[in-house]
C-alpha positions in Angstrom: -0.9 59.2 26.2 -2.3 62.6 27.3 -1.6 65.7 25.3 -1.6 69.1 26.4 -3.9 71.6 24.7 -3.0 73.1 21.5 -0.3 76.1 21.8 1.0 75.1 25.2 4.4 73.5 26.1 4.2 70.1 28.0 5.0 70.1 31.6 8.2 68.7 32.6 8.3 66.1 35.5 10.3 66.6 38.8 12.4 63.7 38.1 13.7 65.2 34.8 14.5 68.6 36.5 16.6 66.6 39.1 18.3 64.9 36.3 19.3 68.1 34.6 20.5 69.6 38.0 22.5 66.5 38.6 24.0 66.7 35.1 25.1 70.4 35.6 26.7 69.5 39.1 28.6 66.8 37.5 30.0 69.2 34.6 30.6 72.0 37.3 32.7 69.2 39.6 34.6 68.0 36.7 35.5 71.7 35.7 36.6 72.6 39.2 38.5 69.5 39.2 40.2 70.3 35.9 41.1 73.7 37.0 42.5 72.7 40.2 44.6 70.1 38.3 45.8 72.8 35.7 46.7 75.3 38.7 48.5 72.5 40.4 50.6 71.6 37.5 51.5 75.4 36.8 52.5 75.6 40.6 54.6 72.8 40.4 56.3 74.0 37.5 56.9 77.3 39.1 58.2 75.5 42.3 60.6 73.6 40.4 61.8 76.4 38.5 62.5 78.5 41.6 64.0 75.5 43.5 66.2 75.1 40.2 67.3 78.8 40.2 68.0 78.3 43.9 70.3 75.3 43.1 72.2 77.1 40.4 72.9 79.9 42.9 74.1 77.8 45.6 76.2 76.1 42.7 77.6 79.5 42.0 78.3 80.6 45.6 80.1 77.3 46.2 82.3 77.8 43.2 83.0 81.4 44.2 84.1 80.1 47.8 86.2 77.4 46.4 87.9 80.2 44.2 88.2 82.4 47.2 89.9 79.6 49.2 92.3 79.0 46.3 93.3 82.7 46.2 93.8 82.9 50.0 96.1 79.9 49.7 98.0 81.6 47.0 98.3 84.8 49.1 99.4 82.9 52.2 102.1 81.4 49.9 103.3 84.6 48.7 103.5 85.9 52.1 105.5 83.1 53.3 107.9 83.4 50.2 108.3 87.3 51.0 108.8 86.7 54.7 111.5 84.2 53.9 113.2 86.4 51.2 113.2 89.3 53.9 115.0 87.2 56.2 117.8 86.3 53.6 118.0 89.4 51.7 118.1 92.9 53.6 115.7 95.7 52.3 117.3 98.3 49.8 117.3 101.8 51.7 117.2 104.6 49.2 119.7 107.3 50.1 118.7 111.0 49.7 120.3 112.5 46.7 121.0 109.2 44.9 119.7 106.2 43.5 118.9 103.2 45.9 122.1 101.2 46.6 122.1 97.4 46.4 121.9 95.6 49.7 125.5 94.7 51.0 124.1 91.8 53.1 125.1 93.3 56.6 121.9 94.7 58.5 121.1 98.3 58.7 122.0 99.7 62.2 119.0 100.8 64.4 118.2 104.4 64.8 119.0 105.3 68.2 116.6 108.1 68.3 113.9 106.0 67.0 114.5 103.4 69.5 114.6 105.9 72.6 111.2 107.2 71.3 109.8 103.8 71.2 111.0 102.9 74.5 109.7 106.3 75.9 106.1 105.5 74.4 106.2 102.1 76.2 107.4 103.9 79.6 104.4 106.4 79.3 101.8 103.8 78.5 103.0 101.7 81.6 102.8 104.6 83.8 99.3 105.5 82.7 98.4 102.1 83.7 100.2 102.3 86.9 103.1 99.7 86.0 105.8 101.6 87.9 108.2 98.7 88.2 107.8 97.7 84.3 108.4 101.6 83.4 111.5 101.7 85.7 113.1 98.7 83.9 112.4 100.2 80.7 113.8 103.7 81.6 116.9 102.0 82.9 117.8 100.9 79.6 117.9 104.4 78.4 120.9 105.3 80.6 121.4 109.1 81.2 120.2 109.9 77.9 122.9 112.5 77.3 123.3 111.7 73.6 119.5 112.1 72.7 118.0 115.1 71.4 116.5 117.4 74.1 112.7 116.7 73.3 113.4 113.0 74.4 115.6 114.0 77.4 112.6 116.2 78.7 110.2 113.3 78.3 112.8 111.1 80.4 112.6 113.8 83.0 108.8 113.5 83.1 109.2 109.8 83.8 111.6 110.5 86.4 109.1 112.6 88.0 106.3 110.0 87.9 108.8 107.4 89.4 110.0 109.7 92.3 113.7 109.5 90.9 114.7 113.0 92.1 118.4 112.7 92.2 118.4 111.7 88.5 115.9 114.4 87.5 118.3 117.0 89.5 121.2 115.9 87.3 119.3 116.1 84.2 118.3 119.9 85.0 121.8 120.7 85.7 122.9 119.4 82.3 119.8 121.4 80.7 119.9 124.9 81.7 117.9 126.4 78.8 115.8 125.2 75.9 114.1 126.6 72.9 110.5 127.9 72.9 108.9 124.7 71.8 110.3 122.7 74.4 110.7 125.6 77.2 107.4 124.8 79.1 108.4 121.0 79.4 111.5 122.4 81.2 109.7 124.6 83.4 107.3 122.0 84.5 110.3 119.7 85.5 111.6 122.7 87.3 108.5 123.1 89.2 108.1 119.4 90.0 111.6 119.5 91.4 110.9 122.8 93.3 107.8 120.7 95.0 110.0 118.0 95.9 112.8 120.2 97.4 110.1 122.2 99.5 110.4 125.6 97.3 106.5 125.7 97.0 106.3 129.3 96.4 108.5 129.0 93.2 106.8 126.1 92.1 103.4 127.5 92.4 104.4 130.5 90.6 105.8 128.5 87.5 102.8 126.2 87.6 100.1 129.2 87.7 102.3 130.8 84.5 101.9 127.7 82.7 98.4 127.1 83.5 97.4 130.3 82.1 98.2 128.9 78.7 96.9 125.4 79.4 94.3 125.6 82.1 93.0 122.0 81.9 96.6 120.5 81.6 96.3 117.2 84.0 100.0 117.3 85.2 99.9 121.1 85.9 96.9 120.9 87.8 98.2 117.9 89.8 101.5 119.4 90.9 99.9 122.6 91.7 97.6 120.7 94.1 100.5 118.6 95.7 102.4 122.1 96.2 99.4 123.7 97.9 99.0 120.5 100.1 102.6 120.5 101.1 102.3 124.4 101.7 99.4 123.7 104.4 96.7 125.2 102.0 94.2 122.1 101.9 91.1 123.8 100.5 93.1 125.1 97.6 94.8 121.8 97.2 91.3 120.0 97.3 89.8 122.4 94.6 92.7 121.9 92.1 92.9 118.3 92.4 89.2 118.1 91.9 89.9 119.6 88.5 92.7 117.3 87.9 90.5 114.2 88.6 88.2 114.8 85.6 90.8 112.7 83.8 89.3 109.6 85.4 91.9 107.2 83.8 94.8 108.7 85.6 95.5 107.4 88.9 97.6 110.2 90.5 95.4 112.9 91.2 92.7 110.6 93.0 95.7 109.4 95.1 96.6 112.9 96.1 93.0 113.7 96.8 92.9 110.7 99.3 96.0 112.5 100.9 94.1 115.5 101.3 91.3 113.8 103.2 94.0 111.8 105.3 95.7 114.7 106.4 92.2 116.0 107.5 91.8 112.8 109.8 89.1 111.5 107.4 90.4 108.0 106.9 87.0 106.7 105.4 86.8 109.6 103.0 90.4 108.8 102.0 89.8 105.4 101.2 87.1 106.3 98.7 89.7 108.1 96.9 92.5 105.4 96.9 89.9 103.0 95.4 89.2 105.4 92.8 92.8 105.6 91.7 93.0 101.8 92.0 89.8 101.7 89.6 91.9 104.0 87.2 95.2 101.9 87.5 94.8 98.4 89.4 97.9 97.9 91.4 98.9 101.7 91.8 101.5 101.1 94.4 100.7 104.7 96.3 97.2 104.2 96.4 97.7 100.5 98.1 99.9 102.2 100.4 97.3 105.1 101.3 94.8 102.3 101.8 97.2 100.6 104.3 97.7 104.0 106.1 93.9 104.4 106.2 93.4 100.9 107.5 96.0 101.6 110.5 94.2 104.8 111.4 90.9 102.6 111.7 92.7 100.0 113.7 92.6 97.2 111.0 96.5 96.3 110.7 95.6 92.9 109.0 94.1 94.9 106.1 96.9 97.3 106.0 99.4 94.2 105.8 97.5 92.8 103.0 97.8 95.9 100.8 101.5 96.4 101.3 102.2 92.8 100.6 100.5 93.5 97.3 102.8 96.6 96.6 106.0 94.6 97.7 104.9 91.5 95.2 105.0 93.8 92.3 107.8 96.3 93.5 110.1 94.6 96.1 112.4 97.4 96.3 109.8 100.1 97.3 110.9 101.6 100.5 107.9 103.2 101.4 106.1 99.8 101.4 108.8 98.3 103.6 108.4 101.3 106.0 104.6 101.2 106.1 104.9 97.4 106.7 107.3 97.7 109.5 104.9 100.0 111.2 102.0 97.8 110.6 104.1 94.9 112.1 104.9 96.8 115.1 101.4 97.4 116.0 100.9 93.7 115.7 104.0 93.2 118.3 105.9 91.3 115.8 109.3 92.7 116.7 111.7 90.6 114.4 109.2 91.0 111.4 109.3 94.9 111.9 112.8 95.0 112.4 113.5 93.1 109.2 111.1 95.4 107.1 112.5 98.8 108.7 116.1 97.9 108.0 115.2 97.0 104.5 113.4 100.5 104.3 116.6 102.2 105.5 119.0 100.1 103.0 116.8 101.5 100.2 116.5 105.2 101.2 118.5 106.0 104.6 116.3 109.3 104.9 113.6 107.0 106.4 115.3 107.2 109.7 113.8 110.6 110.2 110.4 109.1 109.7 111.0 106.2 111.9 111.9 108.7 114.7 108.4 110.0 114.3 106.5 107.0 114.0 105.1 106.1 117.6 104.7 102.3 116.8 108.5 102.1 116.1 109.9 104.4 118.8 107.8 102.0 121.4 109.7 99.1 120.1 113.3 100.3 119.1 115.5 102.7 120.9 117.5 105.4 119.3 120.7 103.1 119.3 118.8 100.1 117.7 117.5 102.5 115.0 121.0 103.8 114.2 122.2 100.3 114.1 119.4 99.3 111.4 120.3 102.4 109.4 124.1 101.5 109.4 124.9 99.2 106.4 127.9 97.7 108.3 125.4 96.2 111.0 124.5 92.8 110.0 121.7 92.5 112.3 119.5 94.6 114.8 120.6 94.5 118.5 118.2 92.0 120.1 117.9 93.5 123.5 114.2 92.8 124.0 114.0 94.6 127.3 115.7 97.7 126.3 113.4 100.7 126.7 113.8 103.5 124.1 
C-alpha cells in the first residue's frame, strides 16, 4: 500500500466522491418527499375543516328554511282564521265621541259618497285608456247624481263631456248655477265645453283663455280651446293649441283632433298619422278609428274604412257616428240594402244625422228625400225599396 508523503492528506478516489454525492441526493430526495407528505397532510386537514364548516352552514340554512316554512304555514293558518272570523262577525266601528259599540250582526251600510267616488275613479281610468263603452256603463249606475256633493257632480260632468252626452250635461248645468271658489273652475270648464258644442265659440274661448292664465299647461283646457278654434274656422291657431296638448302622449283626444285639423285641410295622409298616434295612446279609441275610416274613404279605400268601422261597432254597437259612416262606406260600394240598414240605425240612435245624410253625396245619390225621411221616421218599419227612383 502506497502512502502519501508526510504532512499531506491522502487523495480521494472518484468513486468515493460519486458515492458521497449519491448519498446526499438520496437524503435530499427523502427530505423533499417528507416535506411533500407533511404539506399534503396539512392541506388535507385544512380542506376537511373547510368542508366540515360548509356542511355545518348548509345544515344551519336548511334548519332556518324549515323554520321559515313552518312560520309561513302558521301565518297562513292565522290569516284563514281571521278571514273566516271576518265573514261571521262584523267589524266594530268606533263612533266619534263615544266608545266603540259591539257589533249587532247587521252589515254596515255602504257610504254612497265613497261608492260614487270609487265609480268615478273607475270611469276616469276607463276614459283615459279609451274604453268609452265601459265608462258609459259605469256612469249609468250613478243616475243623475243629484244627491251627491258638488265636487262629485262636477266630475260626473267631465265624464259626460268626454262621452258626448250633451243633453245630460245641460241638465246638470241647469241644476248647478254657481259653485264655491274651490270648484268654480271645474264648473266654468263644463260651461265652456257646453258652449263649444252649442256653437257659442267666442264665449267658450273667452272662458278657456281665462282659465289657461292660471293653468297654462292643463290638458283639457288646451284640448277644448283647440276644438273651439277649429270650429271657429281658425285652423292655424287650433293646430298650435292642439300641438301643445299632444305633449300628454298618453291621452288620445288631442291626437284625434289634430288629425281632424288635417282632414279639414284635405290632408288625409297626414290626418291618418295623428289618428294612429291616438290609437297608440288608447287602442280601440272609437273617434280615431272613425277618423281613419274617413281618411280611407277620401283615399278611395272603402274596404279599409269598413274594417275600422266594424272595429268600432264591435265595442260600441250603439254608436250613431260609426253606423252613419258605415252607411256612407257601403253606399260607395253600391250595397244599397246594407247602407239603408246602417243609416236607419244611425237615425234611430240620433235623428239629427238626417241633416248630415242630406249633405253626403254617396247617400243622396242612392236615396231620395222621401226615403231619407222614411228611414228617419220611427214608425216606418223599412225603407221604401224603389230601386229605380231617383232623388
